[in-house]
C-alpha positions in Angstrom: 152.0 178.9 145.3 151.3 177.0 142.1 153.2 174.0 140.7 153.6 174.8 137.0 155.1 172.7 134.2 156.0 174.4 130.9 156.9 172.2 127.9 159.3 174.2 125.7 160.9 176.9 127.9 164.4 177.5 126.6 163.5 180.6 124.7 160.8 183.0 123.5 157.3 182.7 125.0 158.1 179.7 127.1 161.1 181.2 128.7 159.3 184.5 129.4 156.3 182.6 130.9 158.7 180.6 133.1 160.4 183.7 134.4 157.2 185.4 135.2 155.9 182.5 137.2 159.2 182.1 139.0 159.2 185.8 139.9 155.7 185.4 141.3 157.0 182.8 143.7 155.7 179.6 142.0 157.5 176.3 141.6 158.2 175.7 137.9 159.3 172.7 136.0 160.8 173.6 132.6 161.7 171.5 129.6 163.5 171.9 126.3 166.2 170.2 124.2 169.0 172.5 125.3 170.0 171.7 128.9 172.4 174.7 129.2 169.5 177.1 128.5 167.4 175.5 131.1 170.3 175.7 133.6 170.6 179.4 132.9 167.1 180.0 134.2 167.6 177.7 137.1 170.7 179.5 138.3 168.6 182.6 139.1 165.8 180.6 140.9 167.6 177.5 142.1 165.0 176.6 144.8 162.0 177.0 142.6 163.2 175.7 139.2 163.2 172.0 138.1 164.5 171.0 134.7 164.2 168.2 132.3 166.1 168.3 129.0 164.4 166.2 126.3 163.0 166.4 122.8 159.2 166.0 122.5 159.7 164.0 119.3 161.3 161.3 121.3 159.9 158.3 123.2 160.3 159.3 126.8 158.0 162.3 127.1 155.9 160.8 129.9 158.9 159.5 131.8 160.3 163.0 132.0 156.9 164.6 132.8 156.4 162.1 135.6 159.8 162.9 137.0 159.1 166.6 137.0 155.8 166.2 138.7 157.5 164.1 141.4 160.2 166.8 141.9 157.5 169.5 142.1 155.5 167.3 144.4 152.4 167.8 142.2 151.1 169.8 139.3 148.5 172.5 139.1 149.1 174.1 135.7 150.4 172.5 132.5 151.5 174.7 129.6 152.4 173.3 126.2 154.6 175.8 124.4 156.9 173.6 122.2 156.3 174.5 118.6 158.0 174.5 115.2 157.0 176.2 112.0 158.8 177.1 108.8 157.6 178.2 105.4 157.0 175.2 103.2 156.3 176.8 99.9 157.4 173.8 97.9 155.7 171.5 100.4 158.8 170.1 101.9 158.1 166.8 103.7 161.0 167.0 106.1 159.6 170.3 107.4 156.0 169.1 107.5 157.0 165.9 109.4 159.0 167.9 112.0 156.1 170.3 112.4 153.7 167.5 112.9 155.9 165.5 115.3 156.3 168.6 117.6 153.0 170.5 117.2 150.7 167.5 117.1 152.3 164.3 118.4 154.3 165.9 121.2 151.4 168.1 122.2 148.8 165.3 122.2 150.9 162.9 124.1 151.9 165.2 126.9 148.5 167.0 127.1 146.6 163.8 127.2 148.8 162.7 130.1 148.2 166.0 131.9 144.5 165.9 131.5 144.3 162.3 132.9 146.5 163.4 135.8 144.1 166.2 136.6 141.2 163.9 136.3 142.7 161.7 139.0 143.6 164.8 141.1 140.2 166.3 140.7 141.3 169.7 139.4 143.9 171.5 137.3 144.5 173.7 134.3 145.9 173.2 130.9 147.1 176.0 128.6 148.5 175.5 125.1 150.0 178.0 122.7 148.1 177.6 119.4 148.0 180.4 116.8 145.8 182.7 114.8 146.9 180.3 112.0 144.6 177.7 113.4 141.6 179.3 111.7 142.4 178.7 108.1 144.8 176.8 105.8 147.9 178.6 104.7 149.6 177.7 101.4 152.9 179.0 102.6 153.0 176.7 105.7 150.3 174.0 105.3 151.5 171.8 108.2 151.9 174.7 110.6 148.4 176.0 110.3 146.9 172.5 110.3 148.9 171.6 113.4 147.7 174.7 115.2 144.1 173.8 114.2 144.7 170.4 115.8 145.8 172.0 119.0 142.8 174.4 119.2 140.3 171.6 118.4 141.9 169.2 120.9 141.7 171.9 123.6 138.1 172.6 122.8 137.3 168.8 123.1 139.1 168.6 126.5 137.1 171.5 127.7 133.8 169.7 126.8 135.1 166.5 128.3 135.9 168.2 131.6 132.4 169.9 131.5 130.7 166.5 131.0 132.7 164.9 133.8 131.7 167.8 136.0 135.4 168.4 137.0 137.1 171.8 137.6 139.7 171.2 134.9 140.1 174.5 133.0 141.3 174.6 129.4 142.9 177.7 127.9 143.6 177.9 124.2 146.1 180.7 123.6 146.1 182.0 120.0 148.9 184.5 119.4 149.3 186.6 116.3 152.8 187.9 115.7 155.0 188.1 118.8 158.6 189.4 118.8 160.5 186.2 119.1 162.8 184.1 116.8 159.7 182.3 115.5 158.4 185.5 113.9 159.7 185.3 110.3 158.8 186.8 107.0 158.4 190.2 105.4 154.7 190.7 105.9 154.5 190.8 109.6 152.2 193.4 111.3 150.8 194.2 114.7 154.0 192.7 116.2 153.6 192.4 119.9 156.5 192.9 122.4 157.2 189.6 124.2 156.4 191.2 127.6 153.0 192.5 126.6 152.1 189.2 125.0 153.1 187.1 128.0 151.3 189.5 130.3 148.1 188.9 128.4 148.6 185.2 128.3 149.1 185.0 132.1 146.0 187.1 132.6 144.0 184.8 130.4 145.3 181.7 132.3 144.5 183.4 135.7 141.0 184.2 134.5 140.6 180.7 133.3 139.5 181.9 129.8 138.5 179.2 127.3 140.2 180.9 124.3 142.1 184.1 123.9 143.8 185.9 121.0 147.1 187.6 121.8 147.3 190.5 121.6 143.6 191.4 121.9 143.4 193.2 118.5 144.0 189.8 116.9 140.5 188.8 117.8 139.5 191.0 114.8 141.7 189.0 112.5 140.4 185.7 114.0 136.8 186.8 113.3 137.6 187.8 109.7 139.5 184.6 109.0 136.6 182.5 110.4 133.9 184.1 108.2 135.8 185.1 105.1 134.4 183.2 102.1 136.8 180.7 100.5 136.4 182.5 97.2 138.1 185.5 98.7 140.4 183.8 101.2 142.1 181.7 98.5 143.6 184.9 97.1 145.2 185.6 100.5 146.0 182.3 102.1 
């Protein structure tokens, strides 16, 4: 039985992951801004579910995280799923600021704490939901792509740090393409993955302790193309 904490579990991918881990018999700590949505999950698994309602843009992230760990009596797996992204065609600062506070600041603060917790414990695993958008800049949502690149680079750095410290702390960077959730917006969506299929592949990657994975698997092709496409061509698409 694992002790899992999921930051951002009121809906979409985070909620689906929480339910999957609960159904498997694990103890799960879930967070989000809307307490009533967390309670809806808890009512089905009251003995296994522990909740903390807070906004990752606030100043008490670590306090809530420590309380969850205490209630769970430990932590084996930390998943950062909180995310925000809206099209910012006119480069709207309010949107970019919110994106950065959630996808960068909230991620870095809680993940930094989780890594240091696992260092003291001597083992553990961190998974974070990044995006295919991490590979290149996107003129439609500059802050979103940049924030996901931050997540992927930070996760790679933690993996190297754990390696150099010779500690079994496993780092899994999850990079979804389009998944059928409320976050999927726009009229140019393709290869849309059902939520169940996407979360199944995510959990498989976490269980196999993969360093990086594209979800669903076909998005590895897009990741490769984005990585190597010359800027002279990419600027016509991005």
